[in-house]
N, C-alpha and C positions, 0 to 999 in steps of 0.2 A: 837904231833902237830909240834914239832921241825923238824921232818923228812919231814913232808909235806911242811914246809917253805923252807927247803933246796932243795927239789925236785922242787918246784915252781921256785926258783931262777935259778936252773940249766936249767929248761925248757925255761925260759925267755932268758937266755944267748944263748942257742942253737937256739932259734927262731931268735934272733937278728943276730947271726953269719950266719945263713942260708939265711936270707933276704939279708945281705950284699954280700954273696956269689952268690946269684941269680942275684943281680944287676951287679956285676962284670962279671959274665958269660954272661949276656945279652949284656953288653957294649963291650965285647971282642968277641962276636958272637960264643961262645962255647955252642951250644944248647944242647948237651948231658949232660953237667954239669948243665946247667940250669934246665933240666928236673929232674935230680937227686935231685938238691936243692929244687925244688918245691915239689917233693914227700916227702922229709924229712920234709919240712915245714908243709905239711898236716898231717904227722904222729905226729909231735911234737904238732901241734894245737889240734889234737884229744886227745893226752895224757893230755894236759892242760885242755881240756874240761872235761875229766873224773876225773881229780884231783879236779876241782872246784865242780863237781857234788858230789864227795865223801865228800868233806869238808862241803858242804851244808847239806848232810845227817847226818854227825857227829854232826854239830852244832844244827840241829833241834832236835836231840835225847836228848840233854842236857836240 
């Protein structure tokens, strides 16, 4: 469970940094960087969704 907690914290930090990066890229009109940031946000969001689904499955089994 400790591993899942650390993974969740790292995903949250990554999501926050990518959102800040996307905002900065939008404000400075650097649209390729904005597109890359948005893609990474979607990937990290999907990984967080899978983690939460896995945690639900683990806790239901107990």
